[in-house]
N, C-alpha and C positions, 0 to 999 in steps of 0.2 A: 419801740416797742414790735420785737418778733412775732409774726402770727406761731400759732399753735403747731402747725405743721413743722414751722421750722426749728419751734425750741424741741421739740419731738427729736428731730434727726441732730441737730446739736447733743441732746443729749445720750441719746446713741451711740454719737459717734466720740463723745467723751468717755463711753463705758468702757475703748479698746483702748484707744490714744490715748489718755487721762488729763485732754483738752480740760478745763472747767467749764460748765456749759455755761451761758448766760441763764440769769436765776439764781445763782447757787450762789449764794452771798452769807456774810458773816461778820460781827464787828470786825476782827481781823479776818485778811486776805486768807492766809496761811492756814487758821481754821478752818475755812471754806472748806480750803482744799484736802485737807486733814478725812472734813467730813465725807468726801466726794468718795477719797480713795477708802472709806470704808463700806461703802456702797458698792463702788467697783468691784471690791474681793470678795464682797456678798452674793454679786452676780456670778463674780469666776467660781468659785465653790460652789454654789447653788447648780451651775451647767456643767461641771466636772461632776459632782453627785450624781445627777440626770443621768450622763452619758453612762457612767459606773452600774447603775441602773441596768439599761439597757445591756453592757459588754461586761459581767463581771468576771467570765473569765477570761477575757483580754486583760483587767485589770490586774487580777492573780497572776499574771502572766510577768507583766512587768514591774510590779510592786505598785502601791498607793502610790510613794512621792512620784515617779515615771509620769503613773498614769495620768494624775492631776495637771503637773506640768502638759503631757500633750494632749489633754483635752482643751487644758487654756488656750493653746497654738489653735486648737481643730475650733473653737469655739471662736476666736480671730479670724478665721481662713472661713467660716460656716456658721454664722451666727442665726440663731433661731429667726424664721421669718413669720412667727406665732407665737402666742403666749401657751397654745397647750404642745409640749413638749414630749408626748407620744412620739410622736413621727421624725423630733427631729431626731439626729443623727445618723440617715441614711448614707450619707456619703463617708463616713467615715473609716471601713473600709478601700475605698480609694486613697482616702488621704492618709490612712497606712502606710502603701504602695508608694508615696513620692515623699515618706519623712524620716530621711537620712538617721535621726538615732535610732529607729527602730529597725535597721536595716541587717540586726543581728541573728532576729528571728525574724527570717522570713516566709515562716507559715502565718504569722499575724494578721495579715489580710484577710489568709482565707476562713482562719478562727473566727475574724470579726464576720464573715457574711453568712457563715452558721449563727451565730448569737441574731443576727438581722433576720436569717429564717424562722430562727426560732420565735420573736419576736414577734412577725410578721402572722406564723400560725394561728398566734397564743388570740390576736385580733383579726383574725378572718372572719368572716361572714360565715352561716349556718347554711346547710345545705341536706336534705331529706338522704338518710343511706339507701340504698337500695335494699328490700327486705329480700327474704330465700326465695321464697316464691317471682319475686324480681328477676333473679338469678337462675332459676330455674328454666322461666321462659327467655331469658335471652338466649342461653347456650341451646334452644332450639331453633333459634333462628341465625345460627352463625353466620351467614352472608351479607347478612345486613345489622345485626345487633351490633353497637357499640357500650363502652361503660365510659362515664366521667368519673373526673376524680376531687373530693372534696377540694374546696378553696385552699383550705390549710396547708395541703402535699405540696411539697417544695423537694428539690435536688441540689445537694450543693459538690460542685465536684473540684477535686485538689488532686494537688501531686504531693501532698502532704497529707499526716495522719488526724485531719482534723476532727474526726470523733474520738476517736482513742484522746486527742490533747484535751477535747472538752470536757470528756470526760472524769478526766484525771485531775484538769485544776476548776471543777464547780468548786463554786463556798462550801467546805466543811468536807469535800474529801480529800480521802489521803494521800498526800502527795505520791506520786511513782513514777518510775521513766518513762519515759513512749520513743518507740523509735520514729522519729518525727518525718521522717523519709519514706517514711511507708504510704504511697497512693493511697486516699480514702475517699469515697463518693457518701454521700451525706443522705438518710433519709428521712423528713423533717415531716410530721403531722400532729393534728391534734385528735384525738382517737375519742369514742363516745362519752368515757368521763372525764373528757376534757382536760385530762392530762397532754401535754406538749411532750413528745420523744423526736430523740434524735438515735439513727442508726445507721449502723455503715452496711451498704447495701454494694452488688457486684457490680459491673461496667453491664451486664445485661439486664440484670433488675434495672437500671438505669435505661436504658435503652427500650425496654417493655414500655418505664413509665411515660418516656415519650411520645410511643404507640398511641398508648392511652390519652396524652395529650395533645396527639395528632388525631384524633376521631377515629382512628383504626377499627375496621370488625374484625368482630371474634375470628372471623377467617383467614381475615391478614398476620393474626396472631398466632395461627397457628403456621401458616406460610413461614411466616419468619420463624418459627421453633424449627421449621426442618432446615431451614438455610443455615444455621446455629443450631448445631445439635448438642452441642456441651451446657444449652443455658435450659433450665426447664424454671417457668414462671412460676408452676403451681406452691412452691411455697410461700412468693413474696403475692400470690393473690389472696392466697389464706391468710396473710396478716393484714392486708388492706381488709376483705372480708370482716375479721374480725375488730381489727379498731373502726367500721363502721365510716371508709372513706370512700365506698366505692359509689356511685352518686350516679344519674340519671345526666348523659352527655348534657351543655349547654345547646341549645337549638339557635342555628345561624341568623343572622340577623333577616328579616322580613324585606326583599326588594319592593322597590315602588313601583306601581304600573302603571303602563303607558297612559 
């Protein structure tokens, strides 16, 4: 009699290979195979639906039948490591880059990256936004003051119009043509109302957000603005304040004392 770990491993392998694992029996061996095939199909369908929940725009772009077949191929290449499917699918954008049937839609991996960022923003931890009084105080200390970003804030850059494609292909959105070859950079965040939003931002705004991530001081922001006179970060800052995603910067880890 195989051990329990061996049975589990054989059962998991059989789900993907079709090999009947030990212990799956019936009076008619063919009946056992048919019953196990039903289980295999249920697993594949369930994983396909779980992936579609994370990537609804990708599914709409390729169609349900194509997505179902693609999801099965992805699940076989990247089976879930946990029964909690919340995080499963993180490798989907990279999988799409190397999936030959999807090459006709070269923007598909970046759209999947945007949908991944949306899911991560939805489940990101909380952080207390800076109050107006905090912002006024920090503005008076530009040489030392730093700002932080809420954990939900992410930037996804692409040489394709991923935000426009995403908006035009969300479930329920009316279909409309999109000039896919126009580059766009997406800002993703979860606002005060717990709504997850994605909007296109300029390369200058993306660079400004990178400065925030790097912990630059307000004085450094001002110096950068003088080097890049065409970019005004004020509108983006106003959006970040309104959304409640400017927070106190994370403290560096404490050093061990000798």
